[in-house]
N, CA, C and O atoms as a DFTB+ gen file, in Angstrom:
332 C
 N C O
     1  1     -10.193      15.143      -2.393
     2  2      -9.308      14.258      -1.621
     3  2      -9.525      12.779      -1.569
     4  3     -10.702      12.437      -1.459
     5  1      -8.648      11.863      -1.624
     6  2      -9.029      10.440      -1.647
     7  2      -9.678       9.939      -0.221
     8  3      -9.325      10.350       0.884
     9  1     -10.490       9.167      -0.426
    10  2     -11.543       8.472       0.762
    11  2     -10.630       7.620       1.396
    12  3     -10.067       7.909       2.452
    13  1     -10.454       6.462       0.708
    14  2      -9.892       5.187       1.244
    15  2      -8.554       4.932       0.695
    16  3      -8.340       4.779      -0.508
    17  1      -7.568       4.885       1.712
    18  2      -6.129       4.603       1.351
    19  2      -5.751       3.257       2.157
    20  3      -5.993       3.117       3.356
    21  1      -5.136       2.301       1.361
    22  2      -4.712       1.050       2.000
    23  2      -3.342       0.609       1.447
    24  3      -3.130       0.344       0.263
    25  1      -2.404       0.562       2.485
    26  2      -0.911      -0.029       1.751
    27  2      -0.686      -1.364       2.424
    28  3      -0.845      -1.550       3.631
    29  1      -0.320      -2.238       1.588
    30  2       0.186      -3.379       1.863
    31  2       1.846      -3.249       1.777
    32  3       2.454      -2.759       0.826
    33  1       2.356      -3.723       2.820
    34  2       3.968      -3.353       2.893
    35  2       4.657      -4.504       3.679
    36  3       4.029      -5.326       4.347
    37  1       5.991      -4.485       3.538
    38  2       6.694      -5.393       4.206
    39  2       7.829      -4.573       4.997
    40  3       8.501      -3.650       4.536
    41  1       7.895      -5.130       6.323
    42  2       8.696      -4.082       7.113
    43  2      10.302      -4.123       6.724
    44  3      11.075      -3.368       7.314
    45  1      10.698      -4.892       5.867
    46  2      12.073      -4.850       5.483
    47  2      12.236      -4.103       4.433
    48  3      13.401      -3.801       4.176
    49  1      11.273      -3.645       3.629
    50  2      11.391      -3.160       2.316
    51  2      11.543      -1.629       2.253
    52  3      10.760      -0.954       2.921
    53  1      12.401      -1.078       1.571
    54  2      12.875       0.326       1.770
    55  2      11.844       1.122       0.816
    56  3      11.503       2.251       1.168
    57  1      11.371       0.610      -0.298
    58  2      10.534       1.366      -0.872
    59  2       9.028       1.408      -0.281
    60  3       8.220       2.287      -0.580
    61  1       8.775       0.373       0.567
    62  2       7.545       0.394       1.546
    63  2       7.651       1.587       2.658
    64  3       6.724       2.334       2.971
    65  1       9.028       1.609       3.209
    66  2       9.118       2.543       4.072
    67  2       8.934       4.118       3.567
    68  3       8.351       5.046       4.126
    69  1       9.615       4.076       2.359
    70  2       9.647       5.491       1.511
    71  2       8.118       5.831       1.336
    72  3       7.687       6.940       1.651
    73  1       7.409       4.957       0.883
    74  2       5.942       4.988       0.777
    75  2       4.998       5.636       2.155
    76  3       4.283       6.636       2.223
    77  1       5.308       4.723       3.043
    78  2       4.767       5.151       4.464
    79  2       5.250       6.690       4.768
    80  3       4.484       7.560       5.182
    81  1       6.529       6.868       4.516
    82  2       6.982       8.175       5.202
    83  2       6.263       9.428       4.179
    84  3       5.836      10.466       4.684
    85  1       6.204       9.177       2.762
    86  2       5.333      10.093       1.915
    87  2       3.921      10.154       2.415
    88  3       3.377      11.258       2.435
    89  1       3.394       9.303       2.742
    90  2       2.037       9.480       3.270
    91  2       1.877      10.151       4.296
    92  3       1.030      11.020       4.505
    93  1       2.771       9.728       5.034
    94  2       2.763      10.682       6.533
    95  2       3.068      12.366       6.289
    96  3       2.464      13.293       6.829
    97  1       3.935      12.434       5.533
    98  2       4.423      13.847       4.926
    99  2       3.219      14.651       4.218
   100  3       3.057      15.870       4.279
   101  1       2.393      13.708       3.522
   102  2       1.258      14.234       2.924
   103  2       0.032      14.627       3.882
   104  3      -0.921      15.336       3.558
   105  1       0.265      13.986       5.199
   106  2      -0.718      14.236       6.049
   107  2      -2.181      13.441       6.038
   108  3      -3.185      13.813       6.645
   109  1      -2.056      12.228       5.179
   110  2      -3.316      11.597       4.966
   111  2      -3.524      10.430       6.368
   112  3      -2.657      10.017       7.138
   113  1      -4.590      10.207       6.339
   114  2      -4.854       8.991       7.150
   115  2      -4.962       7.616       5.986
   116  3      -5.635       7.596       4.956
   117  1      -4.093       6.548       6.519
   118  2      -4.339       5.385       5.612
   119  2      -4.106       4.271       6.653
   120  3      -3.570       4.400       7.754
   121  1      -4.682       2.994       6.017
   122  2      -4.427       1.764       6.925
   123  2      -3.235       1.009       6.094
   124  3      -3.152       0.887       4.872
   125  1      -2.382       0.560       7.051
   126  2      -1.102      -0.225       6.607
   127  2      -1.191      -1.623       7.216
   128  3      -1.399      -1.814       8.414
   129  1      -1.025      -2.558       6.336
   130  2      -0.743      -3.916       6.587
   131  2       0.719      -4.393       6.318
   132  3       1.097      -4.584       5.162
   133  1       1.460      -4.566       7.290
   134  2       2.919      -5.036       7.207
   135  2       2.563      -6.922       7.190
   136  3       2.377      -7.747       8.085
   137  1       2.598      -6.987       5.747
   138  2       2.224      -8.579       5.455
   139  2       3.176      -9.539       5.830
   140  3       2.785     -10.701       5.937
   141  1       4.620      -9.210       6.099
   142  2       5.570     -10.185       6.625
   143  2       5.417     -10.247       8.105
   144  3       6.095     -11.056       8.738
   145  1       4.504      -9.386       8.756
   146  2       4.665      -9.576      10.263
   147  2       3.280     -10.343      10.472
   148  3       2.927     -10.519      11.638
   149  1       2.557     -10.762       9.556
   150  2       1.304     -11.879       9.937
   151  2       1.857     -13.048       9.662
   152  3       2.950     -13.258       9.136
   153  1       0.836     -14.019      10.144
   154  2       1.291     -15.427      10.048
   155  2      -0.151     -16.176       9.820
   156  3      -1.287     -15.757      10.042
   157  1       0.321     -17.488       9.277
   158  2      -1.117     -18.492       8.983
   159  2      -2.058     -17.984       8.259
   160  3      -1.695     -17.329       7.282
   161  1      -3.500     -18.131       8.520
   162  2      -4.457     -17.856       7.851
   163  2      -4.616     -16.536       7.536
   164  3      -4.941     -16.206       6.396
   165  1      -4.391     -15.597       8.565
   166  2      -4.389     -14.182       8.520
   167  2      -3.658     -13.789       7.308
   168  3      -4.236     -13.132       6.442
   169  1      -2.374     -14.156       7.175
   170  2      -1.482     -13.919       6.182
   171  2      -1.812     -14.281       4.987
   172  3      -1.536     -13.498       4.079
   173  1      -2.421     -15.433       4.696
   174  2      -2.659     -15.942       3.335
   175  2      -3.860     -15.089       2.969
   176  3      -3.980     -14.770       1.786
   177  1      -4.817     -14.660       3.910
   178  2      -5.960     -13.708       3.532
   179  2      -5.507     -12.555       2.749
   180  3      -5.828     -12.358       1.577
   181  1      -4.712     -11.770       3.480
   182  2      -4.073     -10.663       3.027
   183  2      -3.476     -10.716       1.867
   184  3      -3.626      -9.840       1.015
   185  1      -2.630     -11.900       1.692
   186  2      -2.025     -11.971       0.193
   187  2      -2.878     -12.403      -0.749
   188  3      -2.584     -12.196      -1.926
   189  1      -3.966     -13.013      -0.450
   190  2      -5.148     -13.027      -1.516
   191  2      -5.734     -11.617      -1.851
   192  3      -6.015     -11.322      -3.013
   193  1      -5.901     -10.799      -0.865
   194  2      -6.218      -9.338      -1.040
   195  2      -5.491      -8.820      -1.899
   196  3      -6.029      -8.324      -2.889
   197  1      -4.194      -8.797      -1.768
   198  2      -3.198      -8.234      -2.639
   199  2      -3.140      -8.857      -3.986
   200  3      -3.015      -8.143      -4.981
   201  1      -3.227     -10.188      -4.075
   202  2      -3.614     -10.726      -5.561
   203  2      -4.560     -10.227      -6.300
   204  3      -4.441     -10.095      -7.518
   205  1      -5.651      -9.881      -5.603
   206  2      -6.840      -9.365      -6.184
   207  2      -6.613      -7.919      -7.112
   208  3      -7.221      -7.574      -8.126
   209  1      -5.584      -7.264      -6.424
   210  2      -5.390      -5.806      -7.105
   211  2      -4.198      -5.885      -7.615
   212  3      -3.976      -5.044      -8.486
   213  1      -3.034      -6.880      -7.281
   214  2      -1.810      -6.772      -8.065
   215  2      -1.399      -8.439      -8.217
   216  3      -0.883      -9.088      -7.308
   217  1      -1.654      -8.833      -9.211
   218  2      -1.492     -10.370      -9.378
   219  2      -0.056     -10.935      -9.285
   220  3       0.199     -12.132      -9.151
   221  1       0.934      -9.850      -9.379
   222  2       2.209      -9.944      -8.911
   223  2       2.656     -10.194      -7.707
   224  3       3.658     -10.846      -7.412
   225  1       1.761      -9.571      -6.876
   226  2       1.871      -9.856      -5.240
   227  2       3.219      -9.014      -4.888
   228  3       3.919      -9.487      -3.993
   229  1       3.583      -7.985      -5.421
   230  2       4.804      -7.232      -5.081
   231  2       4.579      -6.039      -4.118
   232  3       3.458      -5.558      -3.949
   233  1       5.542      -5.643      -3.580
   234  2       5.443      -4.512      -2.474
   235  2       6.166      -3.312      -2.696
   236  3       7.256      -3.402      -3.263
   237  1       5.722      -2.156      -2.329
   238  2       4.524      -1.758      -1.789
   239  2       3.194      -1.944      -2.697
   240  3       3.355      -1.789      -3.907
   241  1       2.208      -2.186      -2.341
   242  2       1.052      -2.204      -2.974
   243  2       0.215      -1.305      -2.375
   244  3      -0.269      -1.615      -1.286
   245  1      -0.107      -0.027      -2.981
   246  2      -1.000       0.861      -2.398
   247  2      -2.252       1.141      -3.272
   248  3      -2.182       1.453      -4.461
   249  1      -3.330       1.009      -2.613
   250  2      -4.545       1.194      -3.238
   251  2      -5.298       2.552      -2.605
   252  3      -5.742       2.576      -1.457
   253  1      -5.364       3.609      -3.481
   254  2      -6.117       4.743      -3.084
   255  2      -7.521       4.803      -3.976
   256  3      -7.570       4.975      -5.194
   257  1      -8.556       4.634      -3.153
   258  2      -9.943       4.378      -3.633
   259  2      -9.890       3.368      -4.555
   260  3      -9.662       2.226      -4.154
   261  1     -10.099       3.632      -5.985
   262  2      -9.794       2.640      -7.078
   263  2      -8.685       2.457      -7.780
   264  3      -8.633       1.664      -8.720
   265  1      -7.711       3.163      -7.392
   266  2      -6.332       3.209      -8.022
   267  2      -5.360       2.536      -7.319
   268  3      -5.041       2.791      -6.158
   269  1      -4.734       1.396      -8.244
   270  2      -3.667       0.681      -7.576
   271  2      -2.309       1.175      -8.039
   272  3      -2.090       1.404      -9.228
   273  1      -1.302       1.352      -6.986
   274  2      -0.077       1.931      -7.145
   275  2       0.783       0.885      -6.899
   276  3       0.609       0.438      -5.766
   277  1       1.670       0.306      -7.545
   278  2       2.615      -0.706      -7.019
   279  2       4.049       0.076      -7.110
   280  3       4.322       0.849      -8.028
   281  1       4.843      -0.209      -6.126
   282  2       6.042       0.459      -5.945
   283  2       5.990       1.984      -5.560
   284  3       4.987       2.690      -5.661
   285  1       7.130       2.353      -5.137
   286  2       7.067       3.976      -4.743
   287  2       7.059       4.802      -5.843
   288  3       8.106       5.023      -6.450
   289  1       5.901       5.335      -6.209
   290  2       5.778       6.242      -7.342
   291  2       5.222       7.410      -6.915
   292  3       4.001       7.531      -7.020
   293  1       6.003       8.470      -6.362
   294  2       5.750       9.573      -5.762
   295  2       4.576      10.387      -6.575
   296  3       3.560      10.839      -6.046
   297  1       4.873      10.469      -7.787
   298  2       3.875      11.286      -8.850
   299  2       2.459      10.679      -8.915
   300  3       1.389      11.285      -8.854
   301  1       2.665       9.421      -9.045
   302  2       1.350       8.695      -9.136
   303  2       0.717       8.760      -7.861
   304  3      -0.510       8.865      -7.892
   305  1       1.332       8.719      -6.624
   306  2       0.688       8.774      -5.463
   307  2       0.065      10.148      -5.125
   308  3      -1.030      10.262      -4.574
   309  1       0.815      11.135      -5.482
   310  2       0.380      12.508      -5.388
   311  2      -0.958      12.745      -6.443
   312  3      -1.958      13.329      -6.026
   313  1      -0.893      12.360      -7.494
   314  2      -1.967      12.499      -8.513
   315  2      -3.513      11.738      -7.889
   316  3      -4.646      12.219      -7.887
   317  1      -3.071      10.500      -7.428
   318  2      -4.192       9.808      -6.785
   319  2      -4.699      10.539      -5.678
   320  3      -5.914      10.515      -5.483
   321  1      -3.957      11.183      -4.925
   322  2      -4.512      11.723      -3.460
   323  2      -5.205      13.023      -4.034
   324  3      -6.141      13.446      -3.355
   325  1      -4.966      13.540      -4.888
   326  2      -5.865      14.837      -5.364
   327  2      -7.265      14.551      -5.808
   328  3      -8.211      15.336      -5.740
   329  1      -7.281      13.139      -6.343
   330  2      -8.745      12.883      -6.908
   331  2      -9.729      12.848      -5.824
   332  3     -10.919      12.660      -6.076
């Protein structure tokens, strides 16, 4: 089972909402950062974190251990959670 799960999302994004819902349905604990709810330096810092794993800086960006999944890709999420 995955050890560390972090989701970078936007509050207005349906794909982000679907990803949150799916992770909840899977019963896994994860950290979620709603990037558009942040401001100033904190927001810049988080955007830089996203760019490190997803240079296009698109959402949702989900990091499961060392696997990066961009967009709501149920099959990829399921596979990564099993590792």
